N, C-alpha and C positions, 0 to 999 in steps of 0.2 A: 150579802146576808140580809134577810128580811126580819125586822124586829116585830114581834107580836106580843100582845098583852096576854099574860096567863089567863086561861079560860075562866078560872074561878074569880078573877077580879073584873070581869067584863059584865056590862049590863045585859048582854045577850047570852050569858053563859048557859042559862036553862034552855034557850032556843037552840043553841049550837049543839048541846048535848042531846037534845031530842032529835035533831036532824041526823046526828051521827048514828044514833041507835037505829034510825030508819034507813041507814046506808045512803045518806044525802050529806053533801058538804056545802057549806055556805061559801059563796065566792068572795064576799067582802073581807074575810079575814085572811085570805091567801092569794089575793089577786096578783100581787107582784111575784110570788113564787111560781104561779102558773104562767104568767106573761111577764118575764123579767125586763127591767129597763135596758139592760145591755147583755150581750151574749157572754157566756162563761163556759168555754170549752173544757171538757173533762180531761183532755190530753194535752200534753206539750208536744212539740215536734219530736219525731223519732227518726233515727238515722241507722240504716243497715249498710255496712260496708261490704262490697263484693269480695274483698280479700278474706273476709270472715265466712262468707257464704260459699265461695267457690269450692273449698274442700268438702263441704257438706253435700254439694251437688254431686261431687265425685263419689262420695260414699253412697249416696242414694242410688246412683246409677249402677254401682257395683253390688250393692247389698239388697236392693228391692227389685225383684223381677216384675215386669209389667203384667204378666199373665194373671188373670182373675182380679186385676185392679182396674179401677176407673181411670186414675191418673197418678203419675209419679211427679208430685209437685211439692215444693217447699214454701209454706205460707208464713209470711212475716207477722209477728204478734206484738202489739203494743201493750205493755204491762199495765198501762193506765186503765185498761178495761177489765181487769180482774181475771185474766186467763181466757177471755173470749178470743176466738180466732179472727181478729180484726186488726187493721192498721190504723183506721180512724173510726169515728162513730158510724159511718155508713159505707166504708170501702174496705175491701180485702186486696192485698197485693202479694204476689208470689212469683216463683220461677218454676216452669215445667221443663223436665229433662227427658229426652228420648234417646235411646241407644239406636244404632243402625238396625233397621228392620222393624223397630217397634211400631205397633199400631195401637193407639189409644182408642177404644171402641166408641162408637157414636152414642150420644145421648142428647137430651135437651132438658131445659129447666127454665123457670120463670125469671131467674136472676140474669141481668145483662152482664156481658163479659167483653173485654177487649184483650187482644194479644199484641205484643210489640216484639219484633224480631231482635234478638241479641247476638247469638252465635248459632243461627238457625238455617243457614243455607242448606237446601236439600230437604227441608221439612215442609209440610203443607197441612193446612186445615181444610177439611171438606165441610162447607156450610150449606145446608139445604141442597146438596148435590152439586155445589160449585167448588172447584178446586181453587184455593187461595194460597199462593206461595207465601213462605214465611222467611223471606230474605232479611238481611240485617236492616233494621230501621223500618220494615214494613209494619203497617197497622192493619190488623184483621179484626173485624167485628163478629161477634156471635150474639145477635140480639135475642131477647127473650123468646123461648119456645122454638128456636131454630135448631134443627138437628145439626150436630157437629162432632167430628172425630179428627184425630191427628195421626199423621204418619211421617216417619223418618226414612226417606229413601236414599240418604247419603251414606258414605262410608265412615262417618264420624258422629260423635255425640252432637245433639242439637239442644239449644236452650232458648227459651223466650220468656218475656215478662208478661204476667197476667194481672189484670185488675178486674175485680168483680164488685157489682153493686148489691151483693146478697145481704149484707146487714140491714139495708133499708127494706129489701123485699121481706126479710124475716120479721122486721118490726111491723110491717103491714099484714103479717100472717098470711102471706101470699106465696110462700116458697114451696115449689113442687118440682119433682125430678122424675124423668121417665127414661129408663134404659132403652137402648136401641134394639135389643133382641139379637137374633142370629147375625153373625158377620159373614160376608162373602167378599170375594175379590172384586166383584163388579162395582161396589160402592167406592172403592179406592181408585178405580180406573176411569175417572171422570175428568173433563176439562173445565175451563172457567165458566162455561154455560152462559147464563144471563148476565154474568159479571161484565161481559163484552158491551152490554147496553149502557154501561155507566162509566166506562174507562176514559172517555174523552171529556175533559173539563169544558164547561160551557155549552154542552150539547146533550140532548136526550131524545130518545125515541118518543114520538107523540103518543103512541098507544101503549107505552111501557107501563106495566102495573107496579104500583108502589104502595107499601104498607106505611101509613102515616106515622106510626109510632116509632119507626126507626129508619135509618138510611137504607135504601135499596142497594147501595154499593157496600160491599163487605170488605174489599181489599183496597188499601191505600198505599201504593208503593213508596218505599223510603226514598228512592231516587227522585221521585217527583217532589217530595217534601223538601229535600235538600236543595233541589234546583230552585224552588220558589224562595226559600230562605236566602239563597245566594243572590237572587234577582231583586228582592224587595229592598226598599230604603229602610235604613235603621231609624229607630225612634230617637227622641232627644237624649235618652240615656244610653244609646248605642246598641240596644237590644232589638231583635226582630222576632215577631211572634206570628205564627199562623194558626188558624183554627181548622180542624177537620169538619167538613160540613156534610149534611144531608143534601144531596144535589137537587132534591125536589122542593124542600122547604127553605133551604138556606140557613137552617138552624143546626142545633146540636145533632150529632150522629145518632144519639138515642135520647129519649126523654130524661133519663136519670143518670146518663154518663156523657160528659162533655170532654173532648180531647183537644189538646193544643201541643205544639212544638215550639220551643223558644231557643234562639241562638243568642248568646251573650256576647257583647263587645269585649275585646281584650282590655283588661285593666280599667274597665268602666263599670261602676256600680249602678244597678237598676234603681229606679225610684221606689221608695217604700210604698206598700199598698196593703190593703186588707180586704177580705171578702167574707160573705156569709156561707160560702161553700167550703167543704173539706177537699183536699187534693193530695194525691200521691204523685211524687216526682221520680221519674226514672232517668238517670243520667245516660244519654245515648253516646256521648263522646266528650273527651276533655276532662278538665278538672277546675275546681273553683271553690268558692266559699259562700255560704248562705247564712243570713241572720234571720231567725224567726222569734219574735218576742225578745226575750233575754238570752236566747241560745244562739251560738254561732258555731258552725262546724265546717270542716273541710271535706269536700267530696271529690270523687274521681269516677271514671267510666264504670258503668254498671251499678253504681251505688243507687240506693233508693232512700228517699226521705219523705216525710209527711208535712203538710201545711194545714194545721187545724184551723177551723173557721175563726 
């Protein structure tokens, strides 16, 4: 809370009033409110249990046909933001549901998105003409302005987790969407294409073209991530963490979305930490307990929770 002197009691009262009439604000009387001494997140941690969401995905699959819709997705909402469709100040999280034979038409937009396979064997996302399988634990990127559509070629329902950076894109007034137009079978009958250029860790084609704003690799198989977690040494608190990298830069997969996978040691608490970024956590497997600020909650597989900055 910033304490200010009532304007009528200030020596600069007439100047401040004149500035305000001219649609100008003085910095000296509101400096700490514009640049606070410490962060103050609007939201507390939020937890969505899969056992509560699963029957809703069932209803959505049965009651909402995909024809004439862009997506059949359930988006998690944090009430701290007054009804906005957001999980944190700058992230959206949700689950997309496809029935056998469903095709979610291609489109593109300026917001960055990632997909993480949950019960998704047999589904694929086509990103800029590359087929990216959506197996359990697979990470698939759909960077800004990359064309993408989804298809379920299995005999059962498929579900994956989505995270979008659209709130930040909206804040920058840079949110735009383009539908893909007419659909044809050819766009679904593609293979991995140039994804082959990036599938081998530690190697890249010398002449391969790469967009610096995001990883040229769109598909990160879950089996590879699990193998690395198994092979790496645990930290002092028993946890193991990997970061998904842009193979060209060695940095985050996208400028505004950074992705990690963590494996916790059994009966071993991680060290407390804090950061200036917001995070959405999806539980890929197992069960455990997390404390965020003054809140503590129990979670299990497929649950989702947030870590405010």
